N, C-alpha and C positions, 0 to 999 in steps of 0.2 A: 919596613916591617921588622918588628923585633923578633928575636929567635923563638921565643915562646909561642907567639902567634903563628909563626911559620911552622913550628913543630906540630901545633894543633891542627893546622890546615892539612899538612901532609898526612898526619895520622887519620884525620877524619876522612879524607879522600880514600885512603887505604881501606878503611872499614866499610865505607859506602860502596866500594867496588865489588863487594861479595855479600850476598844475602846470608850466607853461612857465618861470616865474620860478624855481621850485624846481629844475627840471632844469638851468637855466643856472648857478645857484649851484653845484650839484653838479659840473657839467662843468668850470667854470672853476677850481674848487679843485684839480683834478688838474694843470693846467699853464696857461701863458700861451697864450691862443688868440685867433685872429682870428674875426670874425663868420662868415666863410665856413666855417671849420672847425667852429664850433658848429652852424651850419645843417646841415652834412652829418651830424654826429653825431645831431642831433635830427630830421632829415628835415623841415626847415622851410625856407622861403625866407629868403634873406639879409635882405631888408627886414623880415621879422618879427623876426628875431634883433636887427637893429639897433634896432628900436623897443623891444624888451625891454631891451637893454643901455642904451639912453638913459634909460629909466625907472629902471632899477636904479642908474644913475649919479646921477640926480637925488636918489635916496634914500640916497646915499653907501654903497651896497652893493658896487658895482664901481667900478674906475677904469681909464681908458685910460692906459697907461704911455708911449705915444708919440703923444700927441694931435696933434703937429705933422705927422704923416704923413697923406697923403691916402689911401694904400692900405696895407694890411698893419697896421692898428692892432691892438694887443695889449691884452687886458683881463685884469685880475686882481681878486681880492676885496680889499676894504679890511679893516681890522681889524674893523669892524662886520660885514662880509660873512662873514669867517672865523668870528666868534662865532655868527652865524646858522647857518652850515654845520655847525659842531660841535654845536650844539644840536639841529638836525634829525637828524644822524647818531645822537646819543645817544637821541633819542626813537624812532628806528627799531629800536634794539636792545632796547628794553624790551618 
C-alpha cells in the first residue's frame, strides 16, 4: 500500500469514529467558517468546536487560512479533507 492511500485510510477512519468530526468536515466543505459559526450550526460550545478543529488540523484534514489572527480565524478543508468529504458523500448515496 502506498503512503498516500495509507494516510487517506487512517484519516478517514479518524473522521468516521466521531459524528462531530464528520459534521465539521461536512459543514466546512460548504464555505470558509469561523469556529463560532460552526458551533452555532452544530449547537455546540465554541470550545468544543475549537478542540475538534485542533484535532482535525493535527491530522491534516483542516487548515486555518489566517492563523495569525487572534479572532475570526477561518478554516477550510485540506486536499486530504476534501478527499474524505467526497468519499463520505459518495458512500451516503449508495
